[in-house]
N, C-alpha and C positions, 0 to 999 in steps of 0.2 A: 529473492536476491540474496550472496552465499559470501561469504569469507572473501575478501580483497587483501592481498599481497602486498599491494601497492599503499593499503589505505590501513594506519594505524594512529591508538588513539594517543596524544601527545597532550601533558598538561601545557607544555611551551607554545603549542599552537592554539587551545585553547584561551588562556590569557592574553594571548597578541591579541586573537582574533575581538575580545572582549571590549577591545576600543573602535572597534570597525563599527560606522552608524548605523551598519544592517545588521548587528549581535541584534537577537531580541532577548533582552535576559527576564528571568522568573524564577522566582528562587525554588517554587514550590511547594509541598507541603514536608511539615514537621514530623516525620515518624516519628520521633521519638516519645510523641503520642502516642502510639499503638505500637508498643513495643510486645504486645501478648499477639497470637497470631488469630483469635477470635475478632478483635478488637479491628485488625486489618482485612480481614474476609468482609466484616460489617461496612468498614469504608469502601472497598472493592464494590459491593452489591449495590450500597447508595447510590455511588461513582454510575455507574449501567445505569441502575434504575431512571439515572437523572438524561440517560441518550446521550448518542452520540452522533458526530456530524455523518461517519459515513463508516462504515465497513468491510473488508474484502471477501466477496466471496467463497467461500471453500464447498468444492464439487463434490470432492468422492471421498464413498465411504472404503471401510475395506476392503479390498482385492479390486477395487478400482483402481483407473490411474489416466494421465490424458491418454490419449488417443481410443478410450472406451465411448462409446453415446450413453447420454445420461437422459433419463426418461424425465418426462417433466411432474410426474408426481413425487420424485424426488427432491426435483426443484423446490416445488410448491412448498413442500413439508420444511424444507430449511428457510427460505422464503420469510414463510411465517412465522418460523420461531423468532428469527432476526428483527420482523417488523416492528415491535414493540421498542426496540432498542434504538433504532439508528432512521435517518431523513435521507440516506442514500445508501445504495451498494454499487460496488465497482467488480466486474467480470472482466475477465481477460483473455475471452475465444467467441468467437459468432458460430463458432460448427460444432458438431458432436456432441450436441443437447447443452449448449455453452447457451445458445439463441434464444433457449426458454426464459434462460436469468431475468432480464432487461423486460420482458416479455411481460412473466407474472409476478414483478418488480412494481411494474406500471400498475399493473389490475389492483393492487395495494396498496398504491399512493405512496410509492417510494422512487427516488429520482435517481437516475444510471450515470456513472461512467460508464462506457461501455469500451470493452477492448478487442483489437485485431491482433492475432496472437503472429508475429511475423519470423520468420525464420529462412535457412536456406534451402526450403523447397519451395518453389516460385508459382506451383501449384495449388497446395496451400495457400500461400499467400494472396492466390487470385479469390479463391473461396472465402476467404478472412475479411477482404476487402468489400468484397460485394456482399456477403452477410453483414457489415459495420453499414454500409451505405443503406441496406435494406431497411435496418431494423431502424436506422433514422429519417427514413420517408414512413414510418411507421407511427414516427412517432414515440419511441421508445430512448433513446438516446438524448439526455441530457449535455454531455461533454463524450465527448468521442478521443481516444486515445488508440492513437496508430502505432502500435508496436512497444512490448515493454523490454528494455533493457538487451535490444538487436545491439548496439556498439559493444556493451561487455562482451559477449559473446561472441563477436566478427562476423554474424552470423550475412549479414549486408554492408555496402559500402553506405558511409555519407548519402553519396547522390542517389542511391537506389532507394533509400530511405526516406530522403526529401521528396523524392518522385513521389512516394508511397503518399506521404504526407499530403503533397501539394493536391495529388488526383481525390484525394476526402474531401479535400477545402473546395473544388469544385465542386463537387457532386452535392454538399451540402448549403451551398450558396443562398443565399434566402431562408433559409432554416432558422438561423440565429444559435446555432451548436458551435460552440468552442472546439476548436482541433488541435490538439497537441501528442507527444510522445512522452511516455515514462522511461528514467532511468535515473541511476546514481544521481544526486545534488551535485558531485562536481563534475559533471560531465558536462552540463550544460556553461558550464565557465571553460572547457575545452575544446567543444565544438559551437561554434558562435552561429557557423550556418543554419546548424539545426535546430538553436534559438531562435532564431532569426526567424524561422518560416513555422514557431509555434505560437498559436493565441494564447497560449496557456501552458505555464511552466509546472510540470507532470514530477514531483522530487520525490525519490525512496529514500529516505534516512534512518539510519541502523546505529544507532550506536552501540550495539551488541556484538554484528558482526567485524565492527574496526576494534574490537577488543576493549571497550571502557566498563570502567568502571560502575554500578548502578548508582554510587552518591555522585557520577557527574555525567550522567546518562541525559540528563534535561537540558542541562547546558549544552554539552556536544550537540544535542538534536536542534538547540536553538541556533546554535553556530552553522549546521546544515543549513538550515533553513538560511538561514544570513547569507548565505554562499551561495545557494542559490535564487534569490533574491535579488541579488547584487548582477548576478550574470544578466536577468530576465530584464534587469535596468527597466523598472517600471510595471513589466506584465505581471498578472496574475501569477502566486503562486501557489498549487497545493501539495499536501505531502499526500502522497498516493499509497506510501506502504510506510509503515514503521511499527514494531514492536517487539516484543521481548519473549523465551522459551520459558516455558515453565517447567521442564527437563532436561537432561541432554548433560553435554559435553561443555565443560569451561574455554571460553577464550581469552586467553592472557587475562586481565582483571575481569573480564567480565563471567558472570555464573549464570548459569541454567538453573533457579530454582522458582517455587513456587511463590516465596517470599520477594524475589526481585521482580517477578510475572506480575505481582497484583500490582507495587511500588511503581513499574514503570507506567502501566495503564492507569492508575489512577492521577500521574505525575500530567504524564500526556495529555489527559482530558482536561484536568484543572487549568495546565496552560492555554489549550483550544478554548475552551472558555474565557477566559480573562484575555486573553490577546487575540481573538474574534482568527484564529487559525482554524483553518479546513484542514482536517486529518481522514485517510480511511485507514482505519486500524488493521493492522494483520495479525492473526487472522481469525475469522466467524470459528470455524472448527477445526481440530486436529485431523491432520492427511496423513496415515501411512505409509502411502506409495512416497513422499519427499524423506524418507531415511536416507534414499540414494547418496546424490551427492552432496548433499548436508550433515548426512551421518546421523545418530539418532536424536540432535536435537532439532533435527527437519520436522519430525512428525513432533512436535510440542510448543506450536504456537498459537493455536486456538484461545481461544474464551469458553468457548465450549471444549467437550471432548471428544472424543471419536465416535461416542453414542449418542451426540449433541445433545449431553447435559452440562449445564454452567458447571465450571471446575470449581470454583469456590463457594 
């Protein structure tokens, strides 16, 4: 997910939504107790050591990008790094080596949210859908995500996306695998037909990309989650992506710094644990190829750096 001009953080919106029954309020950590950088790093490490519900799998090393085929060895190495810290891994595609992720994760006792990457290339879409169904029938899929931010990119129509979702649901009948679609939290309010066909609401929530100051970021993420919950009308909501970059450009009140990245991770995990919110943190490793559309900041969303070393 990246910057969207139509979405801007507003104190007025935050205050008005705080009165909604779907607003989840958690104050978060009092960081005045951790003014020394080493103290904050120690808290970040302690939080990570407690473990996460889930993390988004970063596939590509330097010199690699989507379209390259990735080996089992590379995937296995990275899965082993993540294993001590997470119960779930989220993958984004079912082709070009991405199919190794759920198989290897399952071998290591990690659950999988497996995504079929859909776009405007219908031949690739067919490979993705068939790959997702195959992985599910192998027992490697615990939640199936049919498409990621397709509506934002305008790669497909609602009708085309719904057809893909229903096709996967039909193929997985009897396997007890929830099927959903991943997009920004507000899309589920705007697109009730898509929301209706999903078994589970898979919501991306990024206060950073809406220019939110770090001091209000937890409350804003809770507001995002509340909006998706209201749209889901009782359906389970999972935050499929949220995170904060450690380096790069600023976006209005949102500043990409190591301190802010640590604070955001800590607060997200404290809230998730206290209120039983399922979050897939974005992301595992820094990826240089993401500099493109997102600017410099795109390469610095990982908890680990591009050399697979913990940042803090």
